[in-house]
C-alpha positions in Angstrom: 254.8 -87.9 157.9 254.6 -87.5 161.6 252.2 -85.0 163.0 253.6 -82.1 165.1 251.0 -82.6 167.8 251.8 -86.3 168.4 253.6 -87.4 171.3 257.2 -86.7 171.5 259.7 -89.8 172.0 263.3 -89.8 173.3 265.2 -92.8 172.2 268.2 -93.0 174.7 270.7 -95.4 172.9 273.6 -96.9 174.6 275.0 -97.6 171.1 274.0 -97.5 167.3 272.3 -100.9 167.5 269.6 -99.4 170.0 268.1 -97.3 167.2 266.2 -100.5 166.1 264.5 -100.9 169.4 261.9 -97.9 168.2 260.5 -100.8 166.0 259.3 -102.5 169.1 257.1 -99.4 170.0 253.7 -99.9 168.9 252.4 -97.2 166.7 256.0 -95.6 166.5 255.3 -94.2 163.1 252.7 -91.8 164.6 255.1 -90.5 167.1 256.6 -87.3 166.7 259.3 -85.9 167.1 261.4 -88.7 167.6 264.7 -87.6 169.1 267.6 -90.1 169.6 270.6 -89.5 171.7 273.2 -92.1 171.1 276.1 -92.3 173.8 278.8 -94.8 172.4 278.4 -92.7 169.0 281.8 -93.6 168.0 280.8 -97.1 166.6 279.6 -95.5 163.5 280.2 -98.8 161.7 277.4 -100.3 163.6 274.7 -97.7 162.5 271.7 -100.0 161.3 271.0 -99.3 157.4 267.4 -99.4 158.4 267.5 -96.4 160.5 267.9 -94.3 157.2 265.4 -96.2 155.1 262.7 -96.7 157.7 263.1 -92.8 158.9 263.4 -93.9 162.3 264.4 -90.6 164.0 263.7 -87.0 163.1 266.9 -85.6 165.1 269.9 -87.3 166.5 272.4 -86.2 168.9 276.0 -87.9 169.5 278.4 -87.7 172.3 281.5 -87.0 170.1 281.2 -84.0 167.8 283.8 -85.7 165.4 281.1 -88.5 164.9 278.3 -86.2 163.6 279.3 -86.2 159.9 279.3 -89.9 159.6 275.9 -90.0 161.4 274.6 -87.5 159.0 275.6 -89.5 156.0 274.0 -92.6 157.4 270.7 -91.1 158.7 270.1 -88.3 156.3 268.7 -86.5 159.3 270.1 -83.6 161.4 272.8 -84.8 163.7 274.3 -82.6 166.5 277.0 -82.7 169.3 275.6 -83.5 173.0 278.6 -84.7 175.0 279.0 -86.7 177.9 278.1 -85.2 181.5 278.0 -85.7 184.9 275.8 -84.7 188.0 277.9 -81.8 189.2 275.2 -80.0 190.9 274.1 -82.7 193.4 277.5 -84.9 193.4 280.3 -82.5 192.9 282.7 -81.4 195.3 285.2 -78.3 195.7 286.3 -79.5 199.1 289.9 -78.3 199.9 291.1 -81.2 202.2 292.1 -84.1 200.1 292.8 -87.4 201.5 294.7 -89.0 198.6 297.1 -87.6 196.0 296.3 -90.4 193.5 293.2 -92.3 192.8 292.8 -95.2 190.5 289.3 -96.1 189.0 288.5 -98.3 186.0 290.7 -99.5 183.0 294.5 -98.6 183.4 297.6 -99.5 181.2 299.3 -102.7 182.3 301.9 -101.0 184.7 299.2 -99.1 186.5 296.6 -102.0 186.7 297.9 -103.7 189.9 296.6 -101.7 192.8 299.1 -103.2 195.1 302.4 -102.4 193.0 301.0 -99.1 192.1 300.4 -98.3 195.7 303.9 -99.4 196.8 305.4 -97.4 194.1 303.5 -94.1 195.0 304.4 -94.7 198.9 308.0 -94.9 197.7 307.7 -91.5 196.1 305.8 -90.0 198.9 302.2 -90.0 197.3 299.1 -91.1 198.9 297.6 -93.7 196.9 293.8 -95.2 196.7 293.2 -98.2 194.6 289.8 -98.9 192.9 286.7 -98.2 195.2 284.6 -101.4 195.7 281.3 -101.3 193.9 278.0 -101.2 195.9 274.9 -103.5 195.2 272.7 -100.2 194.2 273.7 -98.2 191.2 272.8 -94.9 192.6 274.8 -95.7 195.9 277.6 -96.7 193.8 277.6 -93.6 191.9 277.6 -91.6 195.1 280.3 -93.8 196.6 282.7 -93.2 193.5 282.2 -89.4 193.4 282.9 -89.3 197.3 286.2 -90.9 196.2 286.9 -88.6 193.5 286.1 -85.9 196.0 288.9 -86.8 198.3 291.5 -87.2 195.5 293.8 -84.3 194.2 294.5 -86.3 191.1 292.6 -89.3 189.4 294.1 -91.7 186.7 292.5 -92.0 183.3 294.1 -93.0 180.2 292.4 -92.5 176.7 291.3 -95.9 174.9 294.1 -95.4 172.4 296.6 -95.0 174.9 295.2 -98.0 177.0 292.9 -100.2 174.8 290.8 -102.9 175.7 288.7 -105.7 173.7 285.6 -103.6 174.3 287.0 -100.1 173.5 287.2 -98.6 169.9 290.4 -99.4 168.1 290.9 -96.2 166.3 288.8 -93.2 167.8 289.1 -91.9 171.1 286.4 -90.3 173.4 285.4 -88.7 176.6 283.9 -90.9 179.5 282.6 -90.4 183.1 286.0 -91.0 184.4 286.9 -87.6 183.2 283.7 -85.8 183.8 283.0 -87.3 187.2 286.3 -86.5 188.5 286.2 -83.1 187.5 282.8 -82.4 189.0 284.5 -83.5 192.3 287.1 -81.4 191.9 289.7 -83.6 191.2 292.5 -83.1 188.2 292.6 -85.8 185.7 296.2 -87.2 185.4 297.0 -89.6 182.4 296.4 -89.2 178.6 293.2 -87.5 177.6 291.5 -88.2 174.4 292.8 -86.2 171.7 289.7 -85.4 169.8 289.3 -81.9 169.3 285.6 -81.6 170.7 287.1 -83.0 173.9 289.8 -80.3 174.1 287.3 -77.7 173.4 285.1 -79.0 176.2 287.8 -79.2 178.9 289.8 -76.5 180.0 293.5 -75.8 180.9 294.3 -77.5 184.2 291.4 -79.9 183.8 293.9 -82.5 183.2 297.5 -83.3 183.9 298.8 -84.9 180.5 301.7 -87.4 181.3 302.5 -88.2 177.7 303.3 -91.9 178.5 301.6 -95.0 180.1 305.0 -95.8 182.1 304.3 -95.9 185.7 307.7 -94.6 186.8 307.7 -91.5 184.7 303.9 -90.9 185.5 304.5 -91.0 189.3 307.3 -88.6 188.9 305.3 -86.2 187.0 302.5 -86.5 189.3 304.6 -85.9 192.5 305.9 -82.6 190.8 302.2 -81.6 190.3 301.3 -82.6 194.0 304.0 -80.5 195.3 302.5 -77.5 193.3 299.1 -78.4 194.2 296.5 -75.9 195.5 293.0 -76.1 196.8 291.9 -73.5 194.5 292.4 -76.2 191.7 289.6 -78.3 193.2 287.3 -75.3 193.6 287.9 -74.3 189.8 287.3 -77.9 188.5 284.2 -78.3 190.4 282.9 -74.8 189.0 283.8 -75.3 185.5 282.3 -78.8 185.7 279.1 -77.2 186.8 279.2 -74.8 184.0 280.2 -77.1 181.3 279.8 -80.7 182.1 276.2 -81.0 184.2 273.7 -83.4 182.8 270.8 -80.8 183.0 272.5 -78.9 180.4 272.3 -81.7 178.1 268.6 -82.4 179.2 267.8 -78.7 178.3 268.9 -79.3 174.8 266.8 -82.4 174.7 263.9 -80.9 176.1 264.0 -78.2 173.3 264.4 -80.7 170.8 261.3 -82.6 172.0 259.2 -79.6 172.6 258.5 -80.3 176.0 258.3 -77.9 179.2 259.9 -79.9 181.8 259.0 -77.8 184.8 261.2 -79.9 187.2 264.4 -79.5 185.0 263.8 -75.8 184.8 263.8 -75.5 188.5 267.1 -77.5 188.9 268.5 -75.5 186.0 267.9 -72.3 187.9 269.6 -73.9 191.0 272.6 -74.9 188.9 272.8 -71.4 187.4 272.8 -69.7 190.9 275.5 -72.4 192.1 
């Protein structure tokens, strides 16, 4: 039995397999409470059996609400939804002047994958296209650089893993990623096919996405072209505002701090700043 006055522990897991890393912590049985946050929680088939029998965690959070029932059965512990986020406060943008109509980042369906061909097709339709930004050596600098690009785009391309699968994505469950949350924080509308999970629809808002309903480039460009002609700067301002309200990482950290029973004065200060923003 863990003591209530013992040192709390946050176990931040990239995937279910990382739950077992707690066993590497000396004296882990005397920690308390132990709270896990599993980011790629959709890999429910990879939850280690020892997580239940060893009583590794007291409370668990997952990034997709639809994963929670399977996790509760596997862990025998309270499991709650704590979705993906973004640094909307520091890196978001509501700028009205946008240099690109269409920005490409990350994984894309085959017809959209070659930036040179997509750029030519966009230019033929009168659209300004920007291909994938080059990565920087420093992770923090890369994140700022990417958000700067999102902040210059009216629309950013993203297709769910079920619409545009890859060897490293889940084959049957779709989920939200940073390509949606970061783009929205920077004021861009996400064009493509969003995850269909009900929790994703609940988290986002009308106008956050432009649903193309197809992975075909020609039809997609036609639909984006129509949306660009109707685009107004207010759309970017609204996306940035609602991203601050719904998607900022600080809201997630507030929940974790409460679960751990820690004061987190620096977080409280940034939350005050976020609320006033």
